[in-house]
C-alpha positions in Angstrom: -3.9 -4.2 0.2 -3.4 -2.0 -3.0 -0.6 -3.1 -5.3 -0.1 -4.8 -8.6 -2.4 -7.8 -7.6 -5.1 -5.5 -6.7 -8.4 -5.7 -8.3 -8.2 -5.1 -12.2 -10.4 -2.8 -14.2 -10.7 0.9 -13.8 -10.0 2.8 -10.4 -13.8 3.3 -9.9 -14.5 -0.4 -10.0 -11.6 -1.3 -7.8 -12.6 1.7 -5.4 -16.3 0.0 -5.5 -14.8 -3.3 -4.6 -12.8 -2.1 -1.7 -15.7 0.1 -0.2 -18.4 -2.7 -0.6 -16.2 -5.2 1.1 -16.0 -2.7 4.0 -12.2 -2.6 4.0 -11.2 -0.4 7.1 -7.7 0.0 6.4 -6.1 0.0 2.9 -2.4 -0.5 2.7 -1.0 1.0 -0.6 2.0 -1.0 -1.7 2.2 0.6 -5.2 3.0 4.1 -4.4 3.1 6.4 -7.4 4.8 3.6 -9.6 4.4 -0.3 -9.6 0.7 -1.0 -10.1 -0.2 2.6 -10.8 -3.3 2.4 -8.7 -2.9 5.6 -6.7 -6.1 6.9 -8.4 -8.0 4.4 -6.4 -6.6 6.1 -3.1 -7.7 9.4 -4.5 -11.4 7.9 -4.4 -11.2 7.2 -0.7 -12.5 3.6 -0.5 -11.4 3.2 2.9 -11.6 5.4 6.0 -8.1 4.7 6.9 -5.3 4.6 4.0 -1.7 3.8 4.7 1.2 4.1 2.4 3.9 1.4 3.0 7.6 1.5 2.1 7.7 5.0 0.4 10.5 7.1 1.5 9.0 10.3 1.0 5.6 11.9 1.8 2.7 11.1 -0.7 1.6 14.8 -0.3 -2.1 13.7 -0.6 -4.5 14.3 2.2 -6.4 11.2 1.3 -3.4 8.9 2.7 -3.5 9.5 6.4 -0.5 7.5 7.6 2.7 5.9 6.4 4.2 2.7 7.7 7.9 3.2 8.0 10.9 3.1 10.5 12.8 5.8 12.3 15.9 5.4 10.1 13.8 6.0 6.8 11.4 8.7 8.3 13.1 10.2 11.2 10.5 11.6 13.8 11.9 15.0 13.5 10.9 15.2 10.0 7.2 14.5 10.8 6.4 18.3 10.4 7.5 18.0 6.7 5.0 15.1 5.9 1.3 15.1 5.1 0.8 11.6 6.7 1.2 10.6 10.4 4.1 8.2 11.1 3.5 4.5 12.2 7.0 3.6 12.9 8.2 -0.1 13.2 10.8 -1.1 15.7 13.2 -2.3 12.7 13.5 -1.5 9.0 10.2 -1.1 7.0 12.0 -1.0 3.6 10.5 -3.5 1.4 12.5 -2.6 -1.8 15.0 -5.4 -1.7 15.6 -6.0 -5.5 16.9 -9.5 -5.0 14.1 -10.5 -2.8 11.5 -9.0 -5.2 12.9 -11.1 -8.1 13.5 -14.4 -6.2 10.9 -14.3 -3.7 7.9 -12.1 -3.8 7.3 -12.4 -7.6 7.6 -16.3 -7.3 4.9 -16.8 -4.8 1.9 -18.9 -6.0 -0.4 -16.0 -5.0 1.5 -13.7 -7.4 0.5 -16.0 -10.3 -2.8 -17.3 -9.2 -5.4 -15.0 -7.5 -7.9 -17.9 -6.9 -5.5 -18.7 -4.0 -6.7 -15.6 -2.3 -10.4 -17.0 -2.1 -8.9 -19.9 0.0 -8.2 -17.3 2.7 -11.4 -15.4 2.2 -9.7 -12.6 0.4 
């Protein structure tokens, strides 16, 4: 998963880590803002790269899919997108401001990256 908690350092260093770990599917949670790690995607460290929760096309040929729902990305708009749609049965939006402030940012894993090692990540 590529986001604000992704490997620190240069885009090349992060890309090398992802590639050497043989990651097959890379989920981009940062989009063009947030962690500002889109440069990592441009290096193509994983064979399948997926944008998650972005309401418009990334417009980049190195992002093959977008994970969304039929309300956010109606299937009839697919012709206007660079990515293929992976549609969930319910909402894929993860932009709830209250949730991000009260939940996601307070998770222990958001503060302590050593916890990831406990799960083999």
